C-alpha positions in Angstrom: 22.7 33.9 -6.8 26.3 33.2 -7.9 27.2 29.7 -8.8 29.4 27.7 -6.4 33.1 27.7 -7.4 34.6 25.2 -5.0 33.2 21.8 -4.0 34.8 20.3 -0.9 34.2 16.6 -0.4 34.6 15.7 3.2 35.3 11.9 3.4 36.7 12.0 -0.1 38.5 8.6 0.2 35.2 6.8 0.8 33.1 4.8 -1.6 30.4 7.5 -2.0 32.9 9.9 -3.6 34.5 7.6 -6.0 31.4 5.5 -7.0 28.7 8.2 -7.1 29.7 11.8 -6.5 32.6 12.1 -8.9 31.0 10.2 -11.7 27.8 12.3 -11.2 29.9 15.4 -11.4 31.5 14.1 -14.6 28.1 13.8 -16.2 27.3 17.3 -15.2 30.5 18.8 -16.4 30.2 17.0 -19.7 26.7 18.4 -20.3 27.7 22.0 -19.2 31.2 22.6 -20.7 31.1 26.3 -19.6 31.2 25.4 -15.8 34.4 25.9 -13.9 34.5 23.8 -10.6 37.4 23.1 -8.4 37.0 19.9 -6.4 38.9 19.7 -3.1 39.1 16.2 -1.5 39.5 16.1 2.2 39.9 13.3 4.7 41.8 12.3 7.8 44.5 10.4 5.9 46.4 12.2 3.2 45.9 10.9 -0.3 48.8 11.8 -2.6 47.1 10.0 -5.5 43.9 12.0 -5.3 44.0 12.7 -9.1 44.1 9.0 -9.7 40.7 8.8 -8.0 39.2 11.7 -9.9 40.3 10.7 -13.4 39.0 7.1 -13.4 35.7 8.3 -11.9 35.3 10.7 -14.7 36.4 8.1 -17.2 33.7 5.6 -15.9 31.0 7.9 -17.4 33.0 9.0 -20.5 33.3 12.5 -19.1 35.0 14.9 -21.4 35.2 18.6 -22.4 36.7 21.8 -21.2 34.8 21.8 -17.8 36.1 18.2 -17.1 39.7 19.3 -18.1 39.5 22.3 -15.8 38.4 20.2 -12.8 41.1 17.6 -13.4 43.7 20.3 -13.6 42.7 22.2 -10.5 41.6 19.5 -8.1 43.6 19.0 -5.0 43.5 17.1 -1.7 43.7 18.4 1.8 44.4 16.3 4.9 41.7 17.3 7.4 40.1 15.7 10.4 36.6 17.2 10.4 36.3 16.7 14.1 39.4 18.9 14.7 38.8 22.6 15.1 42.3 23.4 13.9 42.0 21.3 10.8 38.6 22.7 9.8 39.6 26.2 10.5 42.7 25.8 8.3 40.5 24.3 5.5 37.9 27.0 5.6 40.5 29.7 5.6 41.8 28.6 2.1 38.3 28.5 0.5 37.3 30.8 -2.3 33.6 31.4 -1.9 30.9 30.6 -2.9 31.8 27.1 -1.8 30.1 24.0 -0.6 31.1 21.4 2.0 29.7 18.0 1.0 29.5 15.7 4.0 30.2 12.3 2.5 30.7 10.9 5.9 28.6 8.9 8.4 25.8 10.9 10.3 27.5 10.6 13.7 30.7 12.1 12.3 28.7 14.8 10.5 27.2 15.8 13.9 30.6 16.1 15.4 31.9 18.2 12.5 28.9 20.6 12.7 29.4 21.0 16.4 33.1 22.0 15.7 32.0 24.4 13.0 29.7 26.2 15.5 32.9 27.3 17.3 34.3 28.9 14.1 33.6 32.1 12.2 32.4 30.8 8.9 33.1 32.5 5.5 30.3 34.2 3.7 28.4 32.2 1.0 29.2 28.8 2.5 26.8 26.0 1.6 26.4 22.7 3.4 25.3 19.5 1.7 24.3 16.7 4.1 24.0 13.1 2.9 21.1 10.9 4.0 20.2 9.8 6.5 19.6 13.0 8.4 20.2 11.7 11.9 19.3 8.1 13.0 15.9 8.9 14.5 13.5 11.8 14.9 15.3 13.4 18.0 18.7 13.2 16.3 17.3 14.7 13.1 15.8 17.6 15.1 19.1 18.1 16.9 21.1 18.1 13.6 18.6 20.5 12.0 18.9 22.9 15.0 22.7 22.7 14.9 23.0 23.4 11.1 20.5 26.2 11.4 23.0 28.0 13.7 25.6 27.9 11.0 24.0 28.9 7.7 20.5 29.9 6.5 18.0 27.3 5.3 18.6 28.2 1.6 22.3 27.4 2.1 21.5 23.8 3.3 21.1 20.8 1.0 19.7 17.7 2.5 20.6 15.3 -0.2 18.3 12.4 -1.4 19.6 11.3 -4.8 16.3 9.6 -5.5 14.8 13.0 -6.0 17.3 13.4 -8.8 16.5 10.1 -10.5 15.4 10.8 -14.1 12.3 8.7 -13.7 11.2 10.8 -10.7 11.8 14.0 -12.6 9.9 12.6 -15.6 6.9 11.8 -13.4 6.9 15.4 -12.1 6.9 16.7 -15.6 4.3 14.2 -16.8 1.9 15.3 -14.1 2.3 19.0 -14.0 2.9 19.7 -17.7 -0.1 17.8 -19.0 -3.6 18.9 -18.2 -5.0 15.5 -19.1 -3.3 13.8 -16.1 -3.2 16.3 -13.1 -7.1 16.6 -12.7 -7.1 12.8 -12.2 -4.5 12.7 -9.4 -6.9 12.6 -6.4 -9.0 10.3 -4.3 -11.9 10.5 -6.7 -10.0 8.9 -9.6 -7.0 7.0 -8.1 -7.6 3.7 -6.4 -4.1 3.1 -5.1 -0.4 4.0 -5.6 2.7 1.9 -5.3 6.3 2.9 -5.2 8.5 -0.1 -5.4 12.3 -0.5 -5.5 13.2 -4.2 -5.4 16.8 -5.4 -6.0 18.4 -8.7 -6.9 21.5 -7.5 -4.9 22.2 -9.0 -1.5 24.3 -7.4 1.2 27.3 -6.7 -1.1 29.8 -6.4 1.8 27.9 -3.5 3.4 27.3 -5.1 6.8 29.0 -2.2 8.7 26.3 0.1 7.5 23.3 -2.1 6.7 23.1 -4.4 9.6 22.4 -1.5 12.0 20.1 0.2 9.6 17.8 -2.2 7.7 15.5 -1.7 4.8 13.0 0.5 6.5 15.5 3.1 7.6 17.7 2.8 4.5 15.1 2.8 1.7 11.6 3.7 3.0 12.6 6.6 5.3 15.4 7.9 3.2 14.1 7.5 -0.3 10.6 6.2 -1.0 8.8 8.5 1.4 10.5 11.4 -0.3 9.6 10.1 -3.8 6.0 9.7 -2.6 5.9 13.3 -1.4 6.8 14.5 -4.9 4.4 12.1 -6.6 1.4 13.3 -4.4 2.1 16.9 -3.7 -0.4 19.6 -4.7 0.4 21.6 -7.9 3.1 24.2 -7.2 2.6 27.8 -8.2 6.2 27.8 -9.3 9.0 25.3 -9.2 11.4 26.8 -6.8 13.2 26.3 -3.4 10.2 27.7 -1.5 7.2 25.9 -3.1 8.4 22.3 -3.6 10.0 21.7 -0.2 6.9 23.2 1.5 4.5 21.1 -0.6 6.4 17.8 -0.1 6.8 18.5 3.6 3.0 18.9 3.8 2.5 15.5 2.3 4.8 13.8 4.9 3.2 15.7 7.8 -0.1 14.2 6.7 1.1 10.7 6.3 0.1 7.9 8.6 0.0 4.1 8.6 -3.0 2.9 6.6 -5.8 2.0 9.0 -3.5 2.9 11.9 -2.8 -0.8 12.3 0.8 -2.0 11.6 -0.3 -5.6 11.9 -2.2 -5.3 8.6 -0.2 -2.6 6.9 3.5 -3.5 7.5 5.5 -6.4 6.3 9.2 -7.1 7.1 11.4 -10.0 6.0 15.0 -11.3 5.8 16.4 -13.3 3.0 17.7 -16.9 3.5 20.0 -18.9 1.2 19.1 -19.0 -2.4 20.1 -18.2 -6.0 19.4 -14.8 -7.5 21.0 -12.7 -10.2 23.2 -15.5 -11.4 24.8 -16.1 -8.0 24.3 -18.1 -4.8 23.6 -16.1 -1.7 24.0 -17.4 1.8 21.5 -16.7 4.6 21.7 -13.0 5.5 22.6 -14.0 9.0 25.7 -15.9 7.6 27.0 -12.8 5.8 30.3 -11.4 7.0 29.8 -8.8 9.7 26.2 -9.5 10.4 24.9 -9.9 14.0 21.8 -12.2 13.9 20.7 -10.6 17.2 20.0 -7.3 15.4 17.0 -8.9 13.6 17.8 -6.6 10.6 15.2 -6.7 7.9 16.2 -6.9 4.2 12.6 -6.5 3.0 10.3 -3.6 3.9 6.8 -2.9 2.9 4.3 -0.5 4.4 0.9 0.8 3.2 0.3 4.4 4.3 -2.4 7.0 3.8 -1.9 10.7 3.0 -4.7 12.1 5.1 -5.6 15.2 3.1 -8.7 16.3 1.2 -6.9 15.3 -2.1 -5.8 11.8 -1.0 -7.8 10.6 2.1 -8.5 6.9 1.9 -6.1 6.1 -1.0 -3.7 3.3 0.0 -0.1 4.0 -0.9 2.3 1.0 -0.7 6.0 1.5 -0.4 8.2 -1.5 -0.8 11.9 -2.4 -1.2 13.5 -5.7 -0.9 17.0 -7.2 -1.4 17.6 -10.5 -3.2 14.3 -10.4 -5.0 14.2 -12.8 -8.0 11.8 -10.8 -10.2 12.3 -7.3 -9.1 10.2 -4.2 -9.9 11.4 -0.7 -9.7 8.6 1.6 -10.6 5.9 4.1 -9.6 2.4 2.7 -10.2 -0.8 4.7 -10.2 -3.9 2.5 -10.4 -7.0 4.4 -11.4 -10.6 3.6 -10.3 -12.8 1.5 -12.5 -15.8 3.1 -14.2 -18.6 3.7 -11.7 -21.2 1.5 -13.4 -21.3 -2.2 -14.0 -22.1 -3.4 -17.6 -23.4 -7.0 -17.7 -22.2 -7.3 -21.3 -18.6 -6.9 -20.2 -16.5 -9.8 -18.9 -15.3 -10.0 -15.2 -18.8 -9.8 -13.8 -19.6 -6.5 -15.6 -16.4 -4.7 -14.4 -13.6 -3.6 -16.7 -10.0 -3.7 -15.5 -8.5 -0.6 -14.0 -6.4 1.8 -16.0 -2.8 1.7 -14.8 0.1 4.2 -15.3 3.7 3.1 -14.7 6.9 5.0 -14.6 9.9 2.6 -14.3 13.0 3.6 -12.4 15.4 1.4 -14.1 14.8 2.0 -17.8 12.6 5.1 -17.4 9.9 3.5 -19.5 6.4 5.0 -19.3 3.4 2.7 -19.8 -0.3 3.3 -19.6 -2.7 0.3 -19.6 -6.0 0.9 -21.2 -9.2 -0.9 -22.3 -10.4 -1.1 -25.8 -13.3 -2.8 -27.7 -16.0 -4.6 -25.7 -18.9 -7.0 -26.0 -20.1 -5.5 -29.3 -16.7 -5.6 -30.9 -16.0 -8.8 -32.9 -12.6 -8.8 -31.2 -14.1 -8.6 -27.7 -12.5 -6.7 -24.9 -8.9 -5.7 -25.6 -6.3 -4.6 -23.1 -3.7 -2.4 -24.7 -0.5 -0.8 -23.4 0.7 2.6 -24.6 4.4 2.6 -24.1 7.2 5.0 -24.6 10.9 5.0 -23.8 12.4 8.3 -22.5 15.3 10.0 -24.0 18.7 9.0 -22.6 19.3 11.3 -19.6 22.3 13.6 -19.8 22.8 13.5 -16.0 22.9 10.7 -13.5 20.9 11.1 -10.3 24.0 12.5 -8.5 24.6 14.7 -11.5 21.2 16.3 -11.0 21.8 16.6 -7.3 25.2 18.4 -7.9 23.6 20.6 -10.5 21.2 21.9 -7.8 24.0 22.3 -5.3 26.4 24.1 -7.7 23.7 26.4 -8.9 22.8 27.2 -5.3 19.3 26.0 -6.0 17.8 23.8 -3.2 14.5 23.2 -5.0 14.9 19.4 -4.9 16.5 19.4 -1.5 14.7 17.8 1.5 13.5 20.5 4.0 14.4 20.0 7.6 10.9 19.3 8.9 10.4 16.8 6.1 13.4 14.8 7.2 11.9 14.8 10.8 8.5 13.6 9.5 10.1 10.7 7.7 11.5 9.5 11.0 8.2 10.0 12.7 6.6 7.6 10.3 9.4 5.1 10.5 9.4 5.2 14.3 5.8 4.1 14.4 6.7 1.2 12.2 9.8 0.2 14.3 7.7 0.2 17.5 5.6 -2.5 16.0 8.8 -4.7 15.7 9.7 -4.2 19.3 6.3 -5.2 20.6 5.9 -8.2 18.3 3.0 -6.8 16.2 4.9 -7.3 13.0 7.0 -10.5 12.9 10.3 -10.9 10.9 9.5 -13.4 8.1 12.1 -15.4 6.2 12.1 -15.5 2.4 14.5 -17.4 0.1 16.9 -15.3 -2.0 15.6 -15.4 -5.5 11.9 -15.5 -4.4 9.3 -12.8 -4.5 9.7 -11.8 -0.8 7.4 -12.6 2.2 4.1 -14.1 1.1 2.0 -11.5 2.9 3.0 -9.2 0.2 0.2 -7.3 -1.4 -0.8 -7.8 -5.0 1.9 -7.6 -7.6 0.6 -5.1 -10.1 
């Protein structure tokens, strides 16, 4: 399929474009100097300094080379209200295809824009990139998927989750499927538990308009960590393409349920209070500008789920993300089962510690914790860690996302039914908040989070 020539960013004056999309594109263009991409910014208000947005964004990642120069020379801005049939029609009439519309706008505005597009005759080879979240609940996700399916075929739809482009996540996929020594162990017979953790020292950071009506479960668990889990736990693909991977990851989410079917023991939610973290004092979350305390928005989310398949039945998988955490972890952790026999000569009542594999999100460090020696070794039992840093990634997470989009390759895109299944899981959790099964716990900023927290690995 021919590569995309024009990338249209709807909502181009927003934070997403300047902070993530354009810098990500800069890393891609630097690594692929042969590419020729024209970026068209579009928003309701005209921006006559659009190039002054593009150039600093590229400079922030030291982007350079002929591909970067071409984009800077050809980029332009179009005033366009995406909810106006006249504005959208005029914009689409000017596009050279293949082209992609990237919806860097809120979900409710995306829905209105898609409804308007349904009234238009769309150009051939038009691709649509939809930012998370896909809808705001399962019904709206179904409605959005049905609407977009009327416009273009599934292989022309990119449901973006930039966590699927994180170098650490891609490293884990390669580690598992390119090494025969690991893949045979990735099942219920050998794995005791899995954790996917993304804690942050950051607080609200002025994002009350979005975050206070969203919360940690919708923002991080539904949109990101469930999707990462589906990649970590999927069955081996016959090939890495836009058919196999989306189907296998959707299968994992369709098979996911709350561990033990009891939110009271498997779900934890919390909200930070005043404290000191990351070198700064934070107020109570409820005292942050723009926050409505009546929303009872959680800033800490933890859930233990089970993927009820032959491969994974009975294995607890804990997903966690919290804001204002004093000692944050950002990693995928696979804890393997201990040897099946007890040896009285070993310490710990005859049991040896479990082997643990970690892939860290932040510095992409891979570690494997192993046991050496024993009661007949003069040194006794020794716990060793095999550790390796990964090569510096050439692309940011959004650079990887944009590479897939501009290559017209939706392999690491979220399939429509997978987005709906994410909402199914989250809605079971949210129902436990409404009926009081899972209380909202306070935790001080700079602390570890709510005390009913699970074991820190």
